[in-house]
N, C-alpha and C positions, 0 to 999 in steps of 0.2 A: 426148776428144770430148764433145759436148753432147747432152742429151736434146732431141728435137724436140717434146716435149710441154710440159715446164715450163722448159726452158732451162738446167737444172742441169748442171754439168760432172761427168761420170762417167768412171771408168777405162776404158781401151780394152779391148775384148773382152767386156764384160759384156752379157748378153742383156736385162736389164731395168734401168730407171732406179732408182738407189739412193735417190732422193728421192721420186718420185711413184709408182714401180712400173710405169710404162708400158713396153711392149716397145720395144726399140731395133732400128734397122736393122742389117743384118749388118756394114756398113762404117761407121766413125766419120765424123763430120762436124764442121765448125766451128760455133760458137755462132751462131745466127741473129742478125741485126742487131736484131730486136725479137721476143722470145719470144712476146709476146702475139699476133703476126700469124702465127705458125707454124701449119701445119695441125694440128688436134687429132686425135690417134690415139685409138681406142677404149680406155677405161680398164677394166682388169680388176683383180681383187683381187690384191694382191702375193703372190708365192709365199713359202712358209716358207723364209726364207733368213737365216742367222745375221747379226746386226748390223743388219738392215734396220729403221728407226724406224717407229712407227705413223703413219698419216696424221693430220695436224693437225686436220682437220674433226671426227674422232671425239672428240678432247679438247674441242673447243668445244661439241659437243652434250652431253657430260657436265656441263660447267659450267652450261649453260642449265638442264638438268634439276635440278641442285642448287638453283639460284636460285629456280626455280618452286616446288619443294617447300618451301623456306624461307618464301617469300611465303605459300603456302597455310597453313603452320603458324601464322604470325603472324596472318593474317586469322582463322583458326579460333579462336585463343586470345583475340583481341579480341572476337570474337562471343560466346564463352562467358562472358567477364567481363561484357559488356553484358547478356546474358540473366540472369545471376545477380543483377545490380543491379536489373533491371526486375522480376524475379520475387520478390525479397525482400519479405515482408509488411511493411506500414507499422506503426509502433508509436505508440500514444497514451499520453501520460503521465497517470497517474491518481493523485491523492493520497488515501491511505487514512487516515481519522481515526476513532479509536475512543474513545468516552466512557468515562472511568475516573476517578471522583472522587478527588482527592487524589494522583494519580500524576504524578510528574515523572521522566521517564526519565533526566534528568541525574544524579539521586541514587538512583533505583530502577532497575527493569529496563524493557525495552521489552515490547511485547505480542506474543506469538507468534500469527500469523495465517496461515490457509491460504486461498489463492486457487485455486479449482479449477473447471473447466468444460470447454467445448468451443469451439474457435476457429471462425471463419466458414468455414474450410476443412474442418471436420468432424473435426479432430484433438483428442484428449483433452489437457487441459492441467492441470498442478498445480504450484504454487509456494508454498513457505513463506517468509513475510516477517516481519521484525521491525519492528513499527510503533511509532514513538516517540510519546510523549504528545501532541506537537504535530502529529502526522501524518507520513507517509512516502510519497514518490512512487514508483510502480512503472510500468514500461512494459509495455503489453499490446497484443497484436494484436486485431483485430476479433473479437468473439465474445461469449458469454454465460457469466458466472462467478458462483459463490457464494462469499461471504466469510464466514468463521467464525473465532472465537477458539479456539485449540487448547489453551491452558493459561493459568493465571492469572499475571499479572505480580505483582511484589512492590514495594510502595512503600517509601520510605526508613524509615518508622516501623514496618514489618513488616506493613502491611495487605495482605491477599490478597483476591481478588475471586471473585464467583460466576460461573463460566464456564457452568454448566448453563443458566442463564436469561438469558444475555447476548443471545440472539437471533442472527439471521443477516441478511445483506443480499444482494440479487441485483444484479450489475453488468453492464450491457450496453454494449459498446464498438463503435462503428462510425463511419466517416467522420470520424475525428479527434475525436470527442466521446464522452462517457461519461454514462450515466444510472444512478442507483441507486434501488432499490426496497427499502424496509425500513430498519432501523437496528440498530446494535449498541451496547450500553452495559453496562459492567461495574459492578455494584453491590458495594461493600465487604462482605465477610463480617463480621458482628459479631465482635468480638475473642474473646468467650467461646464462640463457636460454631465457630471454626476448628478443624478436625480435624487429626490428625497426617498423615492421607493427603492432605488438601488442601495442607498446607504442604510435604510431601515432593514432591508433583507440581509445585508451583510452583518448588521448589528444583531439581528435575531439568531443568525448562524453562530456568531461569536458567543452569545449567551448559551446556546445549545451545546457548546463544547469546543469550539475552535479557539476560544480565548482561555487564558489561564484561570480567570475568575470574572465575576460580574463587574467588579471595579475596573479591571483591564478592558472589558468589552465596552463599558461606558466611555472610558477615556479615548479609545480608538474611534468610537462613533463620533465623539466631539471633534476629534482631529480631522475626520473625514468631512464633517460639516464646515469646519473652519477653513479647510483647504478649498472646498468648493466655493464658499462665500467670498473668500479673498480673490479667487480667480475671476469670479463674476464681477466683483467690484473693479478689478483692474481692467476688465473688458469695457466696463462702463466709462472708465476714465480715458479711454482711447488706446489702452494697451501699451506694452513696451516689449523690448527684446526678452526680458526675463519672464514674460507671460506667454511666450510662444511666437513672438514676432521673429522674422528672419534676422539673423545676426548681421552686424555691420553698422555703418553710419546711418544717420537719419535720412540721408539722400540716397541710400542704397549702395554706398561705397564703403570699403574698409579703410584703415588708417593709411594705406599706401595709395589710395585714390582709385583702386580698381572698382569697376561696377560689380554689383552683386552677382551677376552672371559669370564673372571672371574671378570671383574671390576664391582664394585657396586657404587662407589662414583665418581662424576664428578664435574667440576667447569666451570663456565663461567667467564667473566670479572667482574661480579657483585655479583654472588652468587654461592654457591655450593649446591649439592643435591645428594640424593641416589635414586636408582631404587628399586622396590620391589624384594624380594628374588626370586620370581617366574619368574622374567625377566632376571636374570643373565644368560649369555650365550645364550639367545634367542633374544636379541635386539641389535640394533646399535644406538649409540648416536652421534649426530652431533651438534657441538657448533658453533654459529655464533655471535661473539662478546659477548653481554650480554644475548643472548638468546640461547635456546637449543631445539632440536627436537629429539624424540625417534621413531625409526622405528623397525618393526619386522625384524629380520635378514634374514629370508627366503622370506619375501615379502616387500622389501624396498620401494615400490612405494607409500605406504599409511602410514601416520604418526599415531602412537599410541597416542601421546600427544605432544604438543608444549608448552614450558615454555618461557614466555616473561617477561622481566624486564620493567615495565611501571609505570607511575604515578598512584596513587590510584584513581584518577578521570577518568582514561581511561575507555572507554566503548567497550567491545568486544561482538558485537551482535551475537546471535545464534538462532537456531530454534529447533524443536523437535528432530532433528537428531544429535544434538551436545551437549556437556557437557562443562561447564565453571566453574572454581573455581579460587580463589585467596587467597594469604596468607595475614597475617597481615602486618602492616607497617614494612619494613626492614630498615627504616631510610631515612630521607629526603623526606618523603611522597611517597616513591617508594614501590611497591609490585611486587610479581611474580604472573602473571595470567596464568593459564593453560587452554588450549583448546584442545578438542578431538572430532573427529567425532565418533559417536556411530555406529561402523561398523556393529554390529549385526543387528541393526534396519535398517540401510541403505541397507544391502544386502537382508534382509528378505522382505522389502518393494518392492525392485526391483524384486525379485524372484516371489513373490505372485501376484504383480500387473502387471507383464509383461512389466516393464519399464526398461530403461537402468540405471545401477547403476553409481553413481558418480565415475569417473575414469575408467569406463569400468567394464565388468563382472569380478568377482573374479576368480583367478586361483584355481585349484584343491587344496583343503585343506586350502585355504586362509581364508574363512569365519570362519571356525572352529578355526584356530590358533589365529586370531585377537580377536574373541569373548572370547577365553580362557584367553588371555593375559589381555585384558581390564577388564574382570570380575574377574580376579584372580581365575578362576575356579568355580565361584559361579553359573554359568549357562552355558549351552551349546548352540551352534547355533541351534541344533535340538529343544531344549526347546523353543527358541524364535519363530521359525517357527510354532510350534504347538500352542503356545499362540496366535500368530497373526491370525491363522486360526480360532480360537475360538472367536475372536472379529471382524470378518468380514474384516480382512486384514488392519484395520485402525491403530492399535497400540497394542503392547503386553499388558498383564495384568500389572498394575502399578508396582507390586512387581518384575515382570520379567524385566520390562524396567529399574528399578533402579539397578537390579543386573547386567545388561549388562555393567555398568560402575562402578562397585564396587571398582575397582582399581584406578579410575581417581579422586582422592581426595587429598588434601594437605598432609594428614598424610602418604600417600604412598611414598612421595618424600623427607620428612625431609629437607625442603628448609631452608637455613640459609644464612645470609648476609656475605660477605667477609670483 
């Protein structure tokens, strides 16, 4: 017989349809001509009967539920990824450059630097960076940071540097741009003044990552020790011009017979040079092998300019507070590279910003004398202070800044090969 509800054929004598579970009439019947027109009997839940299949609509509802859940999971995952992308802080690339006379990281070490401060979100931040002599780029989120040197690098010739008086700088990052206040410059420690502790500290920093590998770190440490020991031995032998004595004859005169106070021309082992007329009688020149350094006679703790005989490929990194120049090829691919701290800018930044000047506070009259010598009288220290006040203590007017080092150019020294 046939079910009067769904039209399915069922065995004779059963009380309920084995397909849809509807109750059946007591007597069987033939399949209706069209089951869809058959009168619909009330549906009741199927009785628990062995072999009876579950109604198909229940399976369809389960499938829909699984699909809906899967869609919700996919939508939630996409939303979370979008939120992470939108909430990730933007990064600004900032190039850190530290002045270090004579340092070439290709043959020496990099400079260990700490960048520490607070992000714009109020989170503490600290990162150790190895800065190459030509500068190294880092990516920072918006915030305010202090930059400081944590250990001395070691140059290929064994030179180590004065970290204590290197200074610090403040870096502000925001809206994709960065501004820096202050400057950092590493002055070489005189060879005969380098201590075992300073050399060991520089060596440990080299092992920690500023040197290419352990073998390089050991070689540079040995070079620093040898440089120091040689300089000390020379001092014990009475010294010579090549170990820091004033250049000129043994009686304090040059080849032309002028006294040291009137001397204008000097020679290293590789080149000769003149000093500006305005410097004659006001400076002291020290020759060290192929290199030379000029100091103010009345203030000998700070160099006016250093002249180094180097390959033309050498890199002498600097920052806003320093001036670098070099000559043309003097033969064999060698040039003379000059470096000078812009003392007018250094002193003015310290005075107006309330920070410690590199090498300590200037003595009375020192800022004025060094400014006059380096600028050849083109600008006074008072002019630099006034200009920096007008620019919010950040930097002097560009014309004033250029004037502060008007005398630190190749033409001032008439450098020529021997």
